VEXTI-481962 format. One record per residue (C-alpha): x, y negated, z negated. Coordinates in nm, 2 decimals, always signed. Example, Ala and Ser with C-alpha at 12.3 -4.5 7.8 and 13.67 -1.06 7.14 Angstrom:
      xx      yy      zz
   +1.23   +0.45   -0.78
   +1.37   +0.11   -0.71
//
This chain:
      xx      yy      zz
   +3.70   +1.02   +3.49
   +3.72   +0.74   +3.75
   +3.35   +0.75   +3.81
   +3.29   +0.72   +3.43
   +3.52   +0.41   +3.41
   +3.35   +0.25   +3.71
   +3.00   +0.32   +3.57
   +3.11   +0.16   +3.23
   +3.24   -0.15   +3.40
   +2.93   -0.19   +3.61
   +2.71   -0.14   +3.31
   +2.89   -0.40   +3.11
   +2.86   -0.67   +3.38
   +2.49   -0.58   +3.44
   +2.42   -0.59   +3.06
   +2.58   -0.93   +3.01
   +2.41   -1.08   +3.31
   +2.06   -0.93   +3.27
   +2.03   -0.90   +2.89
   +2.29   -1.09   +2.69
   +2.29   -1.43   +2.88
   +1.91   -1.46   +2.90
   +1.88   -1.37   +2.53
   +2.14   -1.63   +2.43
   +1.95   -1.89   +2.64
   +1.62   -1.81   +2.48
   +1.78   -1.83   +2.13
   +1.94   -2.17   +2.21
   +1.61   -2.31   +2.35
   +1.42   -2.18   +2.05
   +1.67   -2.32   +1.79
   +1.69   -2.66   +1.97
   +1.31   -2.68   +1.99
   +1.28   -2.59   +1.62
   +1.55   -2.85   +1.53
   +1.38   -3.12   +1.74
   +1.04   -3.04   +1.59
   +1.19   -3.08   +1.24
   +1.36   -3.40   +1.33
   +1.06   -3.56   +1.50
   +0.83   -3.44   +1.22
   +1.06   -3.59   +0.95
   +1.10   -3.92   +1.14
   +0.73   -3.96   +1.20
   +0.64   -3.88   +0.84
   +0.90   -4.13   +0.71
   +0.77   -4.40   +0.95
   +0.41   -4.35   +0.86
   +0.50   -4.36   +0.49
   +0.70   -4.69   +0.54
   +0.41   -4.85   +0.73
   +0.16   -4.74   +0.46
   +0.38   -4.90   +0.19
   +0.41   -5.22   +0.39
   +0.03   -5.23   +0.42
   +0.01   -5.18   +0.04
   +0.25   -5.47   -0.02
   +0.06   -5.70   +0.21
   -0.27   -5.61   +0.04
   -0.10   -5.65   -0.31
   +0.04   -6.00   -0.22
   -0.29   -6.11   -0.08
   -0.47   -5.99   -0.39
   -0.21   -6.15   -0.61
   -0.26   -6.49   -0.45
   -0.64   -6.47   -0.48
   -0.60   -6.36   -0.85
   -0.36   -6.65   -0.91
   -0.61   -6.91   -0.78
   -0.89   -6.74   -0.97
   -0.70   -6.77   -1.29
   -0.63   -7.14   -1.23
   -0.99   -7.21   -1.15
   -1.10   -7.05   -1.48
   -0.95   -7.37   -1.64
   -0.97   -7.64   -1.37
   -1.35   -7.59   -1.32
   -1.42   -7.59   -1.69
   -1.64   -7.90   -1.74
   -1.50   -8.02   -2.08
   -1.15   -7.99   -1.94
   -1.16   -8.34   -1.78
   -1.27   -8.50   -2.11
   -0.98   -8.34   -2.29
   -0.74   -8.48   -2.03
   -0.88   -8.83   -2.09
   -0.81   -8.79   -2.46
   -0.46   -8.65   -2.40
   -0.29   -8.97   -2.51
   -0.44   -8.95   -2.86
   -0.44   -8.57   -2.89
   -0.17   -8.39   -2.67
   -0.17   -8.08   -2.88
   -0.49   -7.95   -2.73
   -0.35   -7.96   -2.38
   -0.03   -7.79   -2.49
   -0.22   -7.50   -2.66
   -0.50   -7.46   -2.41
   -0.33   -7.53   -2.08
   +0.04   -7.47   -2.06
   +0.06   -7.21   -2.34
   -0.27   -7.04   -2.25
   -0.20   -7.00   -1.88
   +0.15   -6.87   -1.96
   +0.06   -6.63   -2.23
   -0.26   -6.51   -2.07
   -0.16   -6.50   -1.70
   +0.22   -6.55   -1.69
   +0.20   -6.89   -1.51
   +0.56   -7.00   -1.55
   +0.52   -7.37   -1.45
   +0.19   -7.57   -1.50
   +0.15   -7.94   -1.39
   -0.13   -8.20   -1.41
   -0.14   -8.46   -1.12
   -0.34   -8.78   -1.14
   -0.54   -8.93   -0.85
   -0.22   -9.07   -0.70
   -0.05   -8.73   -0.70
   +0.18   -8.83   -0.99
   +0.27   -8.58   -1.25
   +0.12   -8.67   -1.58
   +0.21   -8.36   -1.78
   +0.43   -8.05   -1.72
   +0.48   -7.72   -1.90
   +0.74   -7.45   -1.84
   +0.70   -7.11   -1.99
   +0.42   -7.24   -2.20
   +0.62   -7.53   -2.35
   +0.57   -7.90   -2.27
   +0.88   -8.05   -2.10
   +0.97   -8.39   -1.97
   +0.91   -8.48   -1.61
   +1.27   -8.60   -1.58
   +1.41   -8.25   -1.67
   +1.21   -8.09   -1.39
   +1.28   -8.36   -1.13
   +1.38   -8.13   -0.84
   +1.10   -7.89   -0.91
   +0.85   -8.18   -0.92
   +0.98   -8.32   -0.59
   +0.95   -7.98   -0.41
   +0.60   -7.93   -0.54
   +0.49   -8.28   -0.44
   +0.63   -8.22   -0.09
   +0.44   -7.90   -0.04
   +0.19   -7.91   +0.24
   -0.06   -7.76   +0.01
   -0.05   -8.09   -0.20
   -0.08   -8.33   +0.10
   -0.30   -8.14   +0.33
   -0.55   -7.98   +0.10
   -0.78   -8.29   +0.09
   -0.83   -8.23   -0.27
   -0.95   -7.87   -0.21
   -0.84   -7.57   -0.41
   -0.57   -7.36   -0.25
   -0.29   -7.12   -0.29
   +0.03   -7.05   -0.09
   +0.39   -6.93   -0.10
   +0.66   -7.19   -0.10
   +1.03   -7.26   -0.18
   +1.03   -7.45   -0.51
   +1.35   -7.54   -0.67
   +1.54   -7.31   -0.45
   +1.32   -7.01   -0.55
   +1.03   -6.84   -0.38
   +0.71   -6.90   -0.57
   +0.33   -6.87   -0.55
   +0.19   -7.22   -0.57
   -0.18   -7.28   -0.67
   -0.37   -7.61   -0.67
   -0.71   -7.67   -0.83
   -0.91   -8.00   -0.85
   -1.03   -8.10   -1.19
   -1.37   -8.27   -1.12
   -1.58   -8.48   -1.35
   -1.95   -8.40   -1.37
   -2.18   -8.58   -1.13
   -1.88   -8.75   -0.95
   -1.78   -8.66   -0.59
   -1.41   -8.73   -0.63
   -1.15   -8.59   -0.86
   -0.92   -8.78   -1.09
   -0.68   -8.50   -1.18
   -0.54   -8.18   -1.01
   -0.40   -7.88   -1.19
   -0.10   -7.70   -1.03
   +0.05   -7.36   -1.12
   +0.37   -7.18   -1.02
   +0.46   -6.81   -1.04
   +0.81   -6.74   -0.92
   +0.87   -6.42   -0.73
   +1.13   -6.31   -0.98
   +1.21   -5.96   -1.12
   +0.92   -5.97   -1.37
   +0.67   -6.05   -1.09
   +0.81   -5.79   -0.86
   +0.84   -5.52   -1.13
   +0.46   -5.52   -1.18
   +0.41   -5.50   -0.81
   +0.66   -5.21   -0.78
   +0.50   -5.02   -1.06
   +0.15   -5.06   -0.92
   +0.26   -4.94   -0.57
   +0.53   -4.70   -0.68
   +0.80   -4.88   -0.48
   +1.17   -4.82   -0.54
   +1.44   -5.10   -0.53
   +1.19   -5.38   -0.48
   +1.36   -5.72   -0.47
   +1.34   -6.07   -0.31
   +1.61   -6.20   -0.07
   +1.65   -6.50   +0.15
   +1.82   -6.30   +0.42
   +2.05   -6.01   +0.37
   +1.90   -5.73   +0.16
   +2.08   -5.51   -0.09
   +2.26   -5.20   +0.04
   +2.04   -4.90   +0.09
   +1.73   -5.12   +0.13
   +1.58   -5.01   +0.46
   +1.23   -5.17   +0.45
   +1.15   -5.54   +0.43
   +0.84   -5.77   +0.45
   +0.87   -6.14   +0.54
   +0.67   -6.38   +0.32
   +0.53   -6.67   +0.53
   +0.36   -6.98   +0.41
   +0.03   -7.10   +0.55
   +0.23   -7.36   +0.75
   +0.42   -7.08   +0.91
   +0.75   -7.14   +0.73
   +0.95   -6.84   +0.62
   +0.97   -6.82   +0.24
   +1.19   -6.51   +0.21
   +1.19   -6.13   +0.23
   +1.05   -5.87   +0.01
   +1.29   -5.57   +0.03
   +1.25   -5.21   -0.10
   +1.37   -4.86   -0.05
   +1.10   -4.68   +0.15
   +0.97   -4.34   +0.05
   +1.10   -4.06   +0.26
   +0.85   -3.77   +0.24
   +1.00   -3.64   +0.56
   +1.33   -3.59   +0.39
   +1.16   -3.41   +0.10
   +0.98   -3.19   +0.35
   +1.31   -3.13   +0.53
   +1.48   -3.03   +0.20
   +1.19   -2.79   +0.13
   +1.16   -2.64   +0.48
   +1.52   -2.67   +0.59
   +1.67   -2.39   +0.38
   +1.38   -2.16   +0.48
   +1.42   -2.25   +0.84
   +1.80   -2.20   +0.82
   +1.75   -1.86   +0.66
   +1.50   -1.77   +0.93
   +1.73   -1.88   +1.20
   +2.02   -1.68   +1.05
   +1.80   -1.37   +1.01
   +1.67   -1.40   +1.37
   +2.03   -1.44   +1.49
   +2.15   -1.14   +1.29
   +1.85   -0.93   +1.41
   +1.92   -1.03   +1.77
   +2.29   -0.94   +1.73
   +2.18   -0.61   +1.57
   +1.93   -0.54   +1.85
   +2.18   -0.63   +2.12
   +2.44   -0.40   +1.96
   +2.19   -0.12   +1.93
   +2.07   -0.18   +2.29
   +2.42   -0.19   +2.41
   +2.51   +0.13   +2.23
   +2.19   +0.31   +2.34
   +2.21   +0.19   +2.69
   +2.58   +0.29   +2.72
   +2.51   +0.63   +2.57
   +2.21   +0.67   +2.81
   +2.42   +0.58   +3.11
   +2.69   +0.82   +3.00
   +2.43   +1.09   +2.93
   +2.28   +1.04   +3.27
   +2.63   +1.07   +3.43
   +2.69   +1.39   +3.24
   +2.34   +1.52   +3.31
   +2.37   +1.45   +3.68
   +2.71   +1.62   +3.69
   +2.59   +1.94   +3.51
   +2.28   +2.11   +3.64
   +2.35   +2.40   +3.42
   +2.33   +2.18   +3.11
   +2.00   +2.04   +3.23
   +1.86   +2.39   +3.27
   +1.98   +2.48   +2.91
   +1.79   +2.18   +2.77
   +1.48   +2.27   +2.96
   +1.47   +2.63   +2.83
   +1.63   +2.62   +2.49
   +1.51   +2.50   +2.15
   +1.68   +2.17   +2.06
   +1.72   +2.24   +1.69
   +1.85   +2.60   +1.70
   +1.98   +2.64   +2.05
   +1.77   +2.96   +2.09
   +1.56   +3.03   +2.39
   +1.23   +2.84   +2.37
   +0.88   +2.98   +2.46
   +0.92   +2.93   +2.83
   +1.25   +3.12   +2.85
   +1.13   +3.40   +2.62
   +0.81   +3.45   +2.82
   +1.02   +3.46   +3.14
   +1.26   +3.72   +3.00
   +0.97   +3.92   +2.85
   +0.80   +3.92   +3.19
   +1.12   +4.05   +3.36
   +1.17   +4.32   +3.09
   +0.81   +4.44   +3.13
   +0.85   +4.45   +3.51
   +1.17   +4.65   +3.48
   +1.01   +4.88   +3.22
   +0.72   +4.95   +3.46
   +0.96   +5.05   +3.74
   +1.21   +5.25   +3.54
   +0.97   +5.39   +3.28
   +1.15   +5.21   +2.99
   +1.01   +5.08   +2.67
   +1.01   +4.72   +2.55
   +0.95   +4.61   +2.20
   +0.82   +4.27   +2.09
   +0.87   +4.14   +1.73
   +0.67   +3.83   +1.62
   +0.83   +3.68   +1.31
   +0.68   +3.42   +1.08
   +0.85   +3.27   +0.78
   +0.68   +3.30   +0.44
   +0.66   +2.99   +0.21
   +0.81   +2.77   +0.48
   +0.55   +2.49   +0.42
   +0.62   +2.50   +0.05
   +1.00   +2.47   +0.11
   +0.94   +2.19   +0.36
   +0.72   +1.99   +0.13
   +0.93   +2.05   -0.18
   +1.28   +1.99   -0.04
   +1.20   +1.77   +0.26
   +1.20   +1.81   +0.64
   +1.58   +1.81   +0.65
   +1.59   +2.11   +0.43
   +1.32   +2.27   +0.65
   +1.53   +2.21   +0.96
   +1.84   +2.36   +0.79
   +1.64   +2.67   +0.70
   +1.52   +2.71   +1.06
   +1.88   +2.69   +1.18
   +2.00   +2.94   +0.91
   +1.73   +3.19   +1.01
   +1.83   +3.16   +1.37
   +2.19   +3.24   +1.28
   +2.08   +3.55   +1.08
   +1.85   +3.68   +1.35
   +2.13   +3.64   +1.61
   +2.36   +3.85   +1.39
   +2.11   +4.13   +1.36
   +2.01   +4.20   +1.73
   +2.19   +4.36   +2.02
   +2.36   +4.16   +2.30
   +2.08   +4.26   +2.53
   +1.80   +4.14   +2.30
   +1.65   +3.79   +2.32
   +1.59   +3.59   +2.00
   +1.37   +3.28   +2.06
   +1.19   +3.02   +1.87
   +0.84   +2.96   +1.99
   +0.72   +2.70   +1.74
   +0.75   +2.56   +1.39
   +0.86   +2.85   +1.17
   +0.77   +3.12   +1.42
   +1.04   +3.33   +1.60
   +1.03   +3.61   +1.85
   +1.26   +3.90   +1.94
   +1.24   +4.08   +2.28
   +1.41   +4.43   +2.28
   +1.44   +4.58   +2.63
   +1.54   +4.94   +2.69
   +1.42   +5.08   +2.36
   +1.51   +5.44   +2.29
   +1.25   +5.51   +2.02
   +1.01   +5.34   +1.78
   +1.24   +5.42   +1.49
   +1.50   +5.19   +1.64
   +1.25   +4.90   +1.65
   +1.12   +4.97   +1.29
   +1.48   +4.98   +1.16
   +1.55   +4.63   +1.32
   +1.22   +4.50   +1.17
   +1.32   +4.62   +0.82
   +1.67   +4.48   +0.85
   +1.52   +4.14   +0.95
   +1.27   +4.15   +0.65
   +1.56   +4.25   +0.41
   +1.80   +3.98   +0.55
   +1.55   +3.70   +0.54
   +1.44   +3.78   +0.19
   +1.79   +3.69   +0.07
   +1.83   +3.34   -0.06
   +1.94   +3.05   +0.16
   +2.17   +2.77   +0.03
   +2.03   +2.44   +0.14
   +2.21   +2.12   +0.03
   +2.36   +2.29   -0.27
   +2.03   +2.46   -0.38
   +1.92   +2.82   -0.33
   +1.57   +2.88   -0.18
   +1.38   +3.20   -0.10
   +1.16   +3.23   +0.20
   +1.11   +3.58   +0.34
   +0.93   +3.68   +0.66
   +0.64   +3.88   +0.79
   +0.67   +4.06   +1.12
   +0.42   +4.20   +1.37
   +0.55   +4.43   +1.64
   +0.42   +4.59   +1.96
   +0.57   +4.84   +2.20
   +0.53   +4.85   +2.58
   +0.39   +5.04   +2.76
   +0.21   +5.20   +2.46
   +0.04   +4.87   +2.37
   +0.02   +4.74   +2.73
   +0.24   +4.59   +3.00
   +0.08   +4.25   +3.02
   +0.28   +3.98   +2.85
   -0.02   +3.79   +2.70
   -0.18   +4.11   +2.58
   +0.14   +4.21   +2.40
   +0.17   +3.87   +2.24
   -0.20   +3.89   +2.12
   -0.15   +4.23   +1.96
   +0.18   +4.12   +1.80
   -0.01   +3.83   +1.65
   -0.28   +4.06   +1.51
   -0.01   +4.29   +1.36
   +0.15   +3.98   +1.21
   -0.18   +3.88   +1.05
   -0.21   +4.22   +0.89
   +0.15   +4.19   +0.75
   +0.06   +3.86   +0.59
   -0.27   +3.98   +0.46
   -0.11   +4.28   +0.30
   +0.12   +4.07   +0.08
   +0.38   +3.92   +0.32
   +0.75   +4.01   +0.32
   +0.66   +4.32   +0.54
   +0.64   +4.43   +0.90
   +0.33   +4.59   +1.06
   +0.31   +4.78   +1.39
   +0.00   +4.72   +1.60
   -0.27   +4.98   +1.58
   -0.60   +5.00   +1.76
   -0.78   +4.98   +1.43
   -0.63   +4.64   +1.37
   -0.79   +4.51   +1.69
   -1.12   +4.66   +1.59
   -1.08   +4.50   +1.25
   -1.02   +4.16   +1.40
   -1.33   +4.19   +1.62
   -1.52   +4.31   +1.31
   -1.41   +4.01   +1.11
   -1.50   +3.78   +1.40
   -1.85   +3.93   +1.42
   -1.90   +3.91   +1.04
   -1.78   +3.55   +1.05
   -2.04   +3.47   +1.32
   -2.32   +3.65   +1.13
   -2.22   +3.48   +0.80
   -2.23   +3.14   +0.98
   -2.58   +3.22   +1.11
   -2.69   +3.34   +0.76
   -2.58   +3.01   +0.62
   -2.82   +2.82   +0.84
   -3.12   +2.97   +0.66
   -2.95   +3.17   +0.38
   -3.12   +3.48   +0.52
   -3.00   +3.79   +0.33
   -2.79   +3.58   +0.09
   -2.87   +3.61   -0.28
   -2.72   +3.51   -0.61
   -2.71   +3.80   -0.87
   -2.60   +3.76   -1.23
   -2.39   +3.98   -1.46
   -2.41   +3.92   -1.84
   -2.12   +3.85   -2.07
   -2.20   +3.99   -2.41
   -2.09   +3.90   -2.76
   -1.85   +4.14   -2.93
   -2.14   +4.34   -3.07
   -2.27   +4.41   -2.72
   -2.62   +4.30   -2.83
   -2.64   +3.93   -2.74
   -2.60   +3.78   -2.39
   -2.39   +3.46   -2.43
   -2.31   +3.38   -2.07
   -2.42   +3.50   -1.73
   -2.19   +3.50   -1.43
   -2.33   +3.41   -1.08
   -2.22   +3.65   -0.81
   -2.30   +3.62   -0.44
   -2.45   +3.92   -0.26
   -2.52   +3.96   +0.12
   -2.75   +4.21   +0.27
   -2.68   +4.21   +0.64
   -2.98   +4.28   +0.87
   -2.79   +4.56   +1.06
   -2.49   +4.65   +0.84
   -2.67   +4.66   +0.51
   -2.49   +4.55   +0.19
   -2.15   +4.39   +0.27
   -1.90   +4.40   -0.01
   -1.81   +4.05   -0.15
   -1.45   +4.15   -0.12
   -1.50   +4.18   +0.25
   -1.70   +3.88   +0.35
   -1.56   +3.63   +0.09
   -1.21   +3.67   +0.24
   -1.36   +3.60   +0.58
   -1.55   +3.30   +0.45
   -1.22   +3.16   +0.31
   -1.04   +3.21   +0.64
   -1.31   +3.03   +0.84
   -1.38   +2.76   +0.58
   -1.74   +2.88   +0.53
   -1.66   +2.93   +0.17
   -1.71   +2.56   +0.10
   -2.08   +2.54   +0.19
   -2.13   +2.89   +0.06
   -1.98   +2.80   -0.28
   -2.19   +2.48   -0.30
   -2.50   +2.69   -0.24
   -2.41   +2.93   -0.52
   -2.35   +2.64   -0.75
   -2.68   +2.49   -0.66
   -2.86   +2.82   -0.73
   -2.67   +2.86   -1.06
   -2.79   +2.51   -1.17
   -3.15   +2.62   -1.11
   -3.10   +2.94   -1.32
   -2.93   +2.73   -1.59
   -3.24   +2.52   -1.62
   -3.46   +2.83   -1.63
   -3.26   +2.97   -1.93
   -3.21   +2.65   -2.13
   -2.91   +2.67   -2.35
   -2.75   +2.96   -2.17
   -2.41   +2.91   -2.01
   -2.39   +3.01   -1.64
   -2.04   +3.09   -1.49
   -1.96   +3.02   -1.13
   -1.65   +3.14   -0.94
   -1.45   +2.87   -0.75
   -1.25   +2.98   -0.45
   -0.89   +2.85   -0.41
   -1.00   +2.70   -0.07
   -1.28   +2.50   -0.25
   -1.04   +2.39   -0.52
   -0.79   +2.25   -0.28
   -1.05   +2.07   -0.07
   -1.03   +1.69   -0.08
   -1.29   +1.53   -0.30
   -1.37   +1.87   -0.47
   -1.44   +1.71   -0.82
   -1.69   +1.45   -0.69
   -1.86   +1.71   -0.46
   -1.92   +1.95   -0.76
   -2.06   +1.66   -0.97
   -2.29   +1.56   -0.68
   -2.42   +1.91   -0.63
   -2.49   +1.96   -1.00
   -2.66   +1.62   -1.03
   -2.88   +1.68   -0.72
   -2.98   +2.03   -0.85
   -3.06   +1.89   -1.19
   -2.81   +2.10   -1.37
   -2.62   +2.02   -1.70
   -2.24   +2.03   -1.66
   -2.21   +2.12   -2.03
   -2.37   +2.46   -1.96
   -2.18   +2.53   -1.63
   -1.86   +2.73   -1.66
   -1.62   +2.72   -1.35
   -1.40   +3.02   -1.31
   -1.07   +2.97   -1.13
   -0.78   +3.21   -1.06
   -0.42   +3.15   -1.12
   -0.37   +3.13   -0.74
   -0.51   +2.77   -0.73
   -0.25   +2.66   -0.98
   +0.07   +2.78   -0.80
   +0.10   +2.54   -0.51
   +0.06   +2.20   -0.67
   +0.05   +2.21   -1.05
   +0.03   +1.84   -1.09
   -0.28   +1.80   -0.86
   -0.44   +2.12   -1.01
   -0.41   +1.98   -1.36
   -0.56   +1.65   -1.26
   -0.86   +1.83   -1.11
   -0.91   +2.04   -1.42
   -0.89   +1.74   -1.65
   -1.15   +1.55   -1.44
   -1.39   +1.85   -1.44
   -1.36   +1.88   -1.82
   -1.42   +1.51   -1.87
   -1.73   +1.55   -1.66
   -1.86   +1.81   -1.91
   -1.78   +2.14   -1.73
   -1.62   +2.43   -1.90
   -1.31   +2.59   -1.73
   -1.23   +2.96   -1.75
   -0.91   +3.12   -1.62
   -1.02   +3.44   -1.44
   -0.81   +3.76   -1.39
   -0.57   +3.64   -1.66
   -0.25   +3.84   -1.68
   -0.21   +3.92   -1.31
   -0.01   +3.61   -1.23
   +0.37   +3.58   -1.27
   +0.35   +3.29   -1.52
   +0.02   +3.32   -1.70
   +0.15   +3.23   -2.04
   +0.30   +2.91   -1.89
   -0.04   +2.81   -1.75
   -0.20   +2.82   -2.10
   +0.03   +2.55   -2.22
   +0.01   +2.34   -1.91
   -0.36   +2.35   -1.81
   -0.65   +2.25   -2.04
   -0.88   +2.55   -2.00
   -1.16   +2.66   -2.24
   -1.16   +3.04   -2.18
   -0.93   +3.32   -2.05
   -1.07   +3.64   -1.90
   -0.85   +3.94   -1.94
   -0.82   +4.12   -1.61
   -1.00   +4.45   -1.58
   -0.67   +4.63   -1.51
   -0.57   +4.58   -1.88
   -0.91   +4.70   -2.00
   -0.89   +5.01   -1.78
   -0.55   +5.09   -1.92
   -0.68   +5.13   -2.28
   -0.62   +5.49   -2.39
   -0.40   +5.55   -2.09
   -0.10   +5.32   -2.11
   +0.09   +5.33   -2.44
   +0.13   +4.95   -2.48
   -0.21   +4.85   -2.35
   -0.36   +4.78   -2.70
   -0.05   +4.58   -2.81
   -0.07   +4.37   -2.49
   -0.44   +4.29   -2.53
   -0.39   +4.20   -2.90
   -0.10   +3.97   -2.81
   -0.31   +3.80   -2.54
   -0.61   +3.76   -2.78
   -0.39   +3.61   -3.06
   -0.23   +3.37   -2.81
   -0.57   +3.26   -2.69
   -0.70   +3.21   -3.03
   -0.39   +3.02   -3.14
   -0.46   +2.78   -2.86
   -0.83   +2.75   -2.94
   -0.95   +2.95   -2.64
   -1.24   +3.19   -2.60
   -1.11   +3.53   -2.49
   -1.33   +3.75   -2.27
   -1.24   +4.11   -2.15
   -1.36   +4.22   -1.81
   -1.43   +4.57   -1.68
   -1.56   +4.73   -2.00
   -1.71   +5.06   -1.91
   -1.69   +5.28   -2.22
   -1.77   +5.26   -2.59
   -1.41   +5.34   -2.67
   -1.29   +5.04   -2.47
   -1.55   +4.82   -2.64
   -1.43   +4.93   -2.99
   -1.07   +4.87   -2.90
   -1.14   +4.53   -2.77
   -1.35   +4.45   -3.08
   -1.06   +4.55   -3.30
   -0.82   +4.34   -3.09
   -1.04   +4.03   -3.16
   -1.20   +3.96   -2.83
   -1.49   +3.71   -2.83
   -1.69   +3.83   -2.53
   -1.72   +4.15   -2.32
   -1.82   +4.20   -1.96
   -1.86   +4.52   -1.77
   -2.08   +4.81   -1.64
   -2.12   +4.94   -2.00
   -2.37   +4.66   -2.05
   -2.49   +4.58   -1.69
   -2.39   +4.54   -1.33
   -2.48   +4.23   -1.15
   -2.86   +4.22   -1.11
   -3.12   +3.98   -0.96
   -3.22   +3.69   -1.18
   -3.56   +3.85   -1.25
   -3.40   +4.15   -1.41
   -3.17   +3.94   -1.63
   -3.47   +3.80   -1.81
   -3.54   +4.12   -2.01
   -3.18   +4.13   -2.13
   -3.18   +3.78   -2.29
   -3.28   +3.78   -2.65
   -3.35   +3.48   -2.86
   -3.05   +3.37   -3.05
//
């Protein structure tokens, strides 16, 4: 207890010093850096925008002065203008309309004056109306004192000046007489920098709060531009509220940055908390682990999920039991247990349900064995039982049967009942050997036989099983070799007749293999091996290719091809079938694919999608061995097939079983009601043929008409329709 407290205190100090403080420092530096970057970016953007606006104002004022002078010159340099001035005493209306009024209305020249050769005002207009010189005495004095009037040496010019206590743009233009070097008159124009003048400037340059001031600007005005005359005298300030794109950027980026900072902070807090908890738990676990060597041994030799001995411990106990049995002439039994339908349960209900099932199985197994027996889990859904000191084989067989019966009972997982079941392979030492690996191998062979014979059973190892395994391996190797050149492989055909038994309506492609040494090998033997080894996929494609060639030979005749469940569940099956038929030059509309109910059980949704895709490509779909599945009628309403083939077991029961005729009639009526063709397999007698015809079958197949024969022999059976 004292050691635990001391370890916790040391851990906290170390954690704070080595993890928490550096992390806080990194976060602070990161946030400060991000804040400074935002601040500097905003300030720089605002400063650049302000400078750009000032450059725009400078350019606008320069352009405005030039335009002011140009407007004045459009009148002062007009040749007839001087003559009209000479006649002004007799006809002043012309000057009023074409000078003062015109310049005001056309160009907004607010004050216009005419000076004679002695710089005396001869006429004056304000806002387009002629006014007396006396009424504008102060304004006239300011204009006449302007450096532009005295220093221009009778040259045109424009400048800013204080006129009548107001900032104004002042323009002077000489009115020259033709062919005379001097000028008698001068034309002067004023535009005051008032709200109207600045409003146009603000609109053109998109400036806010633009106004003129002699000194102090309005509140909120942060940008200003000093207007200076050509003589260097300050005229006044142009003030405006500068654009702040940086602030807009900050309003846009700020919330996102704030949220990011908050999220990062929360994530860091969460990570620190998790790291704290994990590290503290780890330190405590290390303390406990170091204090308990027995617990460490348990973890090393026991399954984590179930607590059962794992493979290493089971193999060690089995080795010890075999060694003891050899010395004391005892018997040891080994039971290898594999759960049935575990993958389906795992996929359907989830991995948590699969784990719960494994735990429940472990509990049931522990309740069935003796205290001296060892129950272990050696992988996934595979368990093992080691029985030392066995009295007789009946004792082992009784335990195996109890296990099968117990595991066939339902399991309650998360409120739902599921059924699994188990298959068992068992061996007995010293009868089946005293070597651990040999006993495991033989138990695995017996387990394979139990699963092959229908599952939910136990099988004891027999020597014939080992020979059977070796035979299967040999046949698989020979079949793989035969596939290289298709040596000994042939496709034969069995006809499907119309109900009269006279007309061939379909031929079914059936694979035959004549082994070089073993002779004819039954399809029931080598097809199963091909499915186990995966050879059924290239083998099935070769049969389909040969069937396409035959279909082209008998144009208009439907050729049926069997599809293995292994083929059907292969990824890309539909596209592969279409490619094979296209490459072989076959017509999908005359190819009938026969599938069994087994392919529909595992994943109904996927199976239906495959069947729909095949039918859309033009293939016909037949449901083979109909009636042998546990939910055949349900399949008819779920899967869009074209034909059902009544299993031969129903045909063979005609005249034997009391209800056989009624069953066949029901199936035929159901098929016809759903628009399906109904074929009966296994027809061998005329009586069966008649009964099937009376029941309403559409097609017949069986030895009564023909066995499967080579394609050359089928030619004579086909008659023109």
